[in-house]
SEDRENNU-104667 format. One record per residue (C-alpha): x, y, z; residue number from 1. Coordinates in steps of 0.001 Angstrom, whole numbers, m for minus. Example, Ala and Ser with C-alpha at 12.3 -4.5 7.8 and 13.67 -1.06 7.14 Angstrom:
# SEDRENNU-104667
        px        py        pz   resi
     12300     m4500      7800      1
     13670     m1060      7140      2
END
This chain:
# SEDRENNU-104667
        px        py        pz   resi
    m27353     27738    m66683      1
    m24620     29576    m65438      2
    m27009     30749    m62162      3
    m27840     27375    m61681      4
    m23837     26620    m61411      5
    m23179     29567    m59703      6
    m25943     28230    m56673      7
    m24569     24738    m56918      8
    m20720     25942    m56423      9
    m21604     28303    m53562     10
    m24301     25754    m51909     11
    m21231     23141    m52227     12
    m18402     25775    m50800     13
    m21127     26489    m48067     14
    m21405     23056    m47217     15
    m18000     22104    m47182     16
    m17286     24852    m44569     17
    m20302     23267    m42275     18
    m18505     19512    m42683     19
    m15388     21161    m41449     20
    m16612     23655    m38779     21
    m18952     19823    m37534     22
    m15597     18148    m37832     23
    m13733     20459    m35847     24
    m16578     19900    m33255     25
    m15632     16195    m33601     26
    m12426     16452    m32772     27
    m13192     18531    m29542     28
    m15376     16197    m28094     29
    m13167     13007    m28885     30
    m10407     15081    m27373     31
    m12345     16360    m24498     32
    m13588     12970    m23562     33
    m10082     11356    m23613     34
     m8347     14234    m21814     35
    m11237     14357    m18814     36
    m11362     10677    m18346     37
     m7473      9926    m18365     38
     m6740     13167    m15868     39
     m5388     12359    m13216     40
     m8135     13472    m10605     41
     m5116     13804     m7714     42
     m3007     15992    m10320     43
     m6236     17826    m10673     44
     m7063     18228     m7389     45
     m2877     19610     m7233     46
     m4264     22436     m9706     47
     m7277     23488     m8195     48
     m5515     24041     m5049     49
     m3151     26121     m6855     50
     m5541     28041     m7770     51
     m6674     26714    m11132     52
    m10451     26878    m11821     53
    m10180     25455    m14934     54
     m8698     22121    m12878     55
    m11286     23219    m10610     56
    m14180     22455    m12978     57
    m12715     19675    m14440     58
    m12730     17546    m11212     59
    m16466     18658    m10851     60
    m18043     17785    m14080     61
    m15753     14057    m13587     62
    m17455     13339    m10210     63
    m20065     11979    m12513     64
    m18384     10147    m15547     65
    m21460      8187    m16475     66
    m23617     12089    m17319     67
    m19940     13183    m18643     68
    m19520     10546    m21273     69
    m23334     10544    m21839     70
    m23068     14263    m22990     71
    m19899     14213    m25003     72
    m21072     11001    m27100     73
    m24596     12574    m27916     74
    m23179     15606    m28732     75
    m20218     13844    m31125     76
    m22807     11042    m32450     77
    m24689     14632    m33236     78
    m22050     16166    m35195     79
    m20542     12992    m37134     80
    m23429     11844    m38112     81
    m24518     15544    m39576     82
    m21263     16057    m40862     83
    m21940     12391    m42877     84
    m25242     13514    m43870     85
    m24106     16537    m45301     86
    m20966     15012    m47644     87
    m23382     12292    m48493     88
    m25480     14713    m49898     89
    m23358     17163    m52021     90
    m21425     14208    m53067     91
    m23924     13008    m54496     92
    m25416     16034    m56486     93
    m21588     16238    m57781     94
    m21084     12674    m58827     95
    m24312     10796    m58847     96
    m25062      7404    m57174     97
    m21410      6512    m56687     98
    m21135      9442    m54718     99
    m22508      7873    m51624    100
    m19584      5809    m51263    101
    m17045      7929    m52296    102
    m18526     10348    m49168    103
    m18413      7198    m46759    104
    m14741      7037    m47362    105
    m13316     10687    m47419    106
    m15434     11290    m44492    107
    m13882      7761    m42618    108
    m10808      9111    m43345    109
    m11313     12664    m42144    110
    m12803     11584    m39145    111
    m10318      9177    m38270    112
     m7302     11318    m39103    113
     m8643     14867    m37606    114
    m11383     14068    m35172    115
    m10480     11209    m33211    116
     m6480      9881    m33768    117
     m5265     13528    m34126    118
     m7515     15207    m30894    119
     m7435     11918    m28805    120
     m3213     11557    m29099    121
     m3013     15411    m27954    122
     m5627     14587    m25120    123
     m3391     11558    m23417    124
        58     13403    m23523    125
     m1873     16640    m22077    126
     m4567     15342    m20071    127
     m4599     17269    m17182    128
     m3937     20521    m19122    129
     m6410     19849    m22074    130
     m8964     18649    m19282    131
     m8357     22308    m17882    132
     m8890     24349    m20605    133
    m12339     21966    m22194    134
    m13850     22297    m18967    135
    m16132     25021    m19301    136
    m17303     24512    m22865    137
    m17372     20824    m21698    138
    m19549     21896    m18634    139
    m22121     24209    m20541    140
    m22862     20525    m23226    141
    m23267     18405    m19872    142
    m25671     21120    m18781    143
    m28110     21531    m21826    144
    m27734     17454    m22927    145
    m28143     16776    m18917    146
    m32377     15891    m19583    147
    m31749     13994    m22758    148
    m29218     11865    m20797    149
    m31364     11095    m18016    150
    m33864      9574    m20000    151
    m31201      7381    m21638    152
    m29413      6577    m18429    153
    m32471      5330    m17313    154
    m33978      3588    m20359    155
    m30012      1723    m20738    156
    m30633       807    m16738    157
    m33821      m712    m17519    158
    m32672     m2501    m20443    159
    m29566     m4000    m18025    160
    m32233     m4675    m15108    161
    m34339     m7155    m17795    162
    m30703     m8853    m17975    163
    m30133     m9377    m14328    164
    m27049     m6312    m14492    165
    m27461     m3496    m11665    166
    m25426      m598    m12033    167
    m24051      1143     m8459    168
    m24375      4921     m9569    169
    m21534      5723     m6452    170
    m19065      2641     m7656    171
    m16190      3295     m9013    172
    m14333      1832    m12007    173
    m11448      1756     m9574    174
    m10860      2286     m5702    175
     m8106      4588     m4972    176
     m6704      1987     m3006    177
     m6267      m175     m6415    178
     m5723      2691     m8669    179
     m2537      3487     m6282    180
     m1171        32     m6146    181
     m1434      m592     m9761    182
       863      2724    m10685    183
      3771      1689     m8377    184
      3236     m1795     m9440    185
      3533      m421    m13517    186
      6357      2050    m12350    187
      8341       m99    m10625    188
      8213     m2490    m13831    189
      8903       540    m15532    190
     12619      1355    m13454    191
     10705      4671    m12495    192
      9631      3367     m8745    193
     12096      2004     m6851    194
     11340     m1224     m4803    195
     11746       286     m1014    196
      9551      3096     m2415    197
      7180       899     m3567    198
      6578     m1845      m728    199
      6477      1677      1808    200
      3770      2351       306    201
      2005     m1002      m406    202
      2331     m1716      3398    203
       865      1069      4773    204
     m2260       877      2374    205
     m2247     m2650      3976    206
     m2689     m2259      7386    207
     m6269     m1791      7115    208
     m6590     m4976      5521    209
     m4399     m7168      7910    210
     m5023     m8520     11406    211
     m2423     m8250     14332    212
     m2516    m11868     14211    213
      m725    m11674     11241    214
      2252    m10224     12386    215
      2313    m11127     16595    216
      5009    m12441     18117    217
      3452    m16218     18912    218
      3439    m16727     22722    219
      5703    m19807     22414    220
      8402    m17026     21610    221
      7911    m14411     24447    222
     10194    m13863     27402    223
      8520    m13662     30758    224
      8859    m12558     34016    225
      8089    m15265     36858    226
      6514    m12739     39435    227
      7011    m15356     42400    228
     11198    m15144     41527    229
     13096    m13068     43939    230
     14230     m9043     43039    231
     17712    m10806     42294    232
     16515    m13109     40042    233
     14314    m10803     37971    234
     17139     m8131     38264    235
     19281    m10202     36165    236
     16664    m11558     34075    237
     16352     m7847     32770    238
     19577     m7376     32774    239
     20468    m10278     30449    240
     16934     m9822     28237    241
     17206     m8227     24928    242
     14002     m6516     25247    243
     13160     m3355     27388    244
      9063     m4271     28261    245
      8798     m8016     29752    246
      5149     m9530     30866    247
      4912    m10463     34604    248
      2744    m13793     34932    249
      1668    m15355     38446    250
      1575    m19130     39078    251
       820    m20110     34970    252
      2158    m18529     32391    253
     m1075    m17381     30838    254
     m2106    m15591     33908    255
      m540    m12410     32712    256
      m929     m9921     35974    257
      1535     m7052     34365    258
      4182     m5519     31979    259
      7515     m4521     33716    260
      9634     m1644     31996    261
     13566     m1983     32678    262
     13507      2026     33329    263
     10995      1603     35767    264
     12529     m1474     37595    265
     16079       m69     37903    266
     14667      3075     38986    267
     12515      1006     41479    268
     15099      m981     42674    269
     17383      1683     42888    270
     15263      4204     44984    271
     14324       964     47109    272
     18322       254     48445    273
     18495      3767     49149    274
     21006      5421     46394    275
     24410      4698     45910    276
     25056      4357     50129    277
     22364      2415     50031    278
     21796     m1489     51489    279
     21230     m4108     48923    280
     19883     m6310     51549    281
     16607     m4023     51486    282
     15548     m5792     48543    283
     14297     m8418     49800    284
     11135     m6842     50779    285
     10813     m5362     46830    286
      7198     m6483     45231    287
      7618     m6147     41094    288
      4359     m5855     41112    289
      4606     m2706     42850    290
      6260     m1102     39861    291
      4843     m3548     36828    292
      2116     m1208     34377    293
     m1342     m2579     33980    294
     m1235     m4862     31074    295
     m3017     m4254     27801    296
     m4774     m6839     25746    297
     m6217     m6964     22626    298
     m7864     m9202     20307    299
     m6166    m10882     17611    300
     m8286    m10060     14966    301
     m7756     m6112     15250    302
     m6180     m4755     12138    303
     m3126     m3047     12451    304
     m3936       645     11008    305
     m6475       625     14453    306
     m4328      m997     16513    307
     m1426      1936     15384    308
     m3979      4418     16534    309
     m4689      2593     19555    310
      m842      2929     20555    311
      m699      6259     19505    312
     m3965      7421     21564    313
     m2732      5370     24625    314
       959      6123     24239    315
      1784      2509     25075    316
      4112       567     22517    317
      3177     m2995     23907    318
        63     m4627     23899    319
      m530     m9163     24485    320
     m2830    m10850     21960    321
     m5406    m13031     23346    322
     m8111    m15230     21034    323
    m12035    m15043     21804    324
    m11637    m17171     24726    325
     m9066    m14688     26436    326
     m6574    m17065     26302    327
     m2900    m15652     25191    328
     m1911    m16102     21831    329
      1213    m13837     21736    330
      2214     m9938     21888    331
      2511     m6843     19733    332
      4760     m3950     19647    333
      4030      m323     17720    334
      7780     m1500     16104    335
      5861     m4230     14585    336
      3568     m2265     12117    337
      6062       m56     11565    338
      8636     m2530     10462    339
      4986     m3737      7788    340
      6001      m275      6257    341
      9509       246      6551    342
     10903     m3434      6341    343
     12683     m4904      9876    344
     14315     m2695     11728    345
     17137     m4266     14103    346
     19116     m2158     17056    347
     22527     m3085     18705    348
     20559     m5298     21035    349
     18557     m7359     18260    350
     19803    m10799     18144    351
     21506    m12055     14953    352
     19787    m11950     11517    353
     16724    m14034     12194    354
     14427    m14956      9526    355
     16697    m14434      6529    356
     17036    m15325      2985    357
     19828    m16215      1535    358
     20621    m17519     m2154    359
     22726    m20462     m2847    360
     24556    m21135     m6015    361
     21591    m23972     m7080    362
     19602    m21059     m7637    363
     17432    m21998     m3836    364
     16637    m19589     m1342    365
     17357    m20661      2327    366
     14156    m19800      5020    367
     13779    m19649      8065    368
      9992    m21669      8843    369
      9083    m18558     10874    370
      9572    m15858      8512    371
      6112    m14292      7027    372
      4935    m15213      3894    373
      4684    m11170      3787    374
      8225    m10635      4446    375
      9241    m13317      2289    376
      7032    m11439      m855    377
      8851     m8417      m251    378
     12166     m9958      m139    379
     11973    m12083     m3678    380
      9566    m10418     m5410    381
      6715    m13524     m5764    382
      3664    m13745     m5016    383
      2702    m16717     m2562    384
      m661    m16305     m1298    385
     m1003    m15695      2353    386
     m4764    m16059      2857    387
     m4186    m19604      4831    388
     m1080    m19153      6593    389
      1004    m16483      8140    390
      4865    m18197      7666    391
      6417    m20243      5549    392
      6147    m23069      7350    393
      2048    m22966      8482    394
      2148    m22670      3968    395
      3739    m26124      3594    396
      2234    m27724      6683    397
     m1583    m26250      4962    398
      m689    m27337      1579    399
       651    m30545      2784    400
     m2034    m31323      5276    401
       640    m32551      7286    402
      3752    m32333      9294    403
      6691    m33155      7039    404
      9474    m34609      7952    405
     13246    m33006      7243    406
     14293    m34137      3449    407
     10502    m34359      2485    408
      9784    m32231     m1021    409
      6567    m30777     m2071    410
      5700    m28417     m4969    411
      2720    m25752     m5320    412
      1855    m22589     m6160    413
      4781    m22699     m8923    414
      7753    m23454     m6069    415
      9768    m26372     m5051    416
      9698    m26930     m1378    417
     12291    m28885       805    418
     11794    m28970      4482    419
     15658    m29223      5204    420
     15137    m28563      9460    421
     12795    m29505     11655    422
     12487    m29198     15883    423
      9770    m31218     17127    424
      6633    m30150     15463    425
      7772    m26896     14135    426
      9682    m26644     10448    427
     13074    m24574     10788    428
     14676    m24372      7710    429
     13401    m24754      4049    430
     14524    m24162       554    431
     12410    m22904     m1957    432
     12726    m22596     m5527    433
     10513    m21204     m8357    434
      9615    m23997    m10621    435
END
């Protein structure tokens, strides 16, 4: 009897030790899964570049998240089920049939506290450090379980395919751009990231998604030089203009034959009259086309990122925008693209405060109709859609399906729009307030 009791006691303590070890393994698997999935790949890459081999291994094993999670879950379930089975066995031997319920209660508490909450809490708060630490043993686990995980993966995909669900093995849960944008928005809402910093980074990320026609200066606002004008008239126009570069047309404003730079024009005229002691009458024979540059045309569908690369490659800052039929639509400069990143750029030659947003005492915002929706959203932190129109006036016309008259009021997208001024068919000023 004493021998049986001793055997029972030794078996009980041995089994309890095995269960404790399995709980440690379960906590390791749970914490590793959380650390490797929560760790920022950008931070891991920075650590790897500084020589951290653990971070480099963590980057490698997280390239295939499906295989990683499958292996970790397989190991975690094995140890949890084995620990529960052993606990049920020793509790049943000690307490009879009631031991099953007692084992379930005890193991649930132990697994929840020591194998789930505790390791996952640590892994979330120290995700990159924990990911680097567990990368070596998890790499071994992934290698050992890879055949089983591969078979399970094929079976799961086969079942999903029956229900019409297909999985792209190369797709990411979140695109890099969306991940960055989400982090910036979250950081701004928490007060960690300044609004200006958020807008600049998001502006740079959006260059691939925005086209030239969205930010170009419309042809109605382009200042041009008539190539048939006299040299005196051309010189006077260039001296009074706020722009350094001006398109030159002949017969028809649609017929752009060159682009003149004010410095080139002055230099050529100075040379023509013969310097400070020269004769200004020599300008009668001056031909503007002799100093005008060849015009550079771009399609209105070009992305801003591509157009900026072209500007840098061609060493030019100025392009004329045409549609698919070759008709002039507007012009764009390198400064226009940079303003999409850093905001409005003004100098001593820019006119007034065009396209500004002013806030009234009644909570309404007075907005220039030609202001782009993107600039308005950036200035006010609103989220008006810009899919169907580029300007605020264009959005109102699109939604109203008409050209509104002064004084008309519309409500859409959660805002109230009141047309306060109109010039011909063009809406020049509006009052906007959130509903």
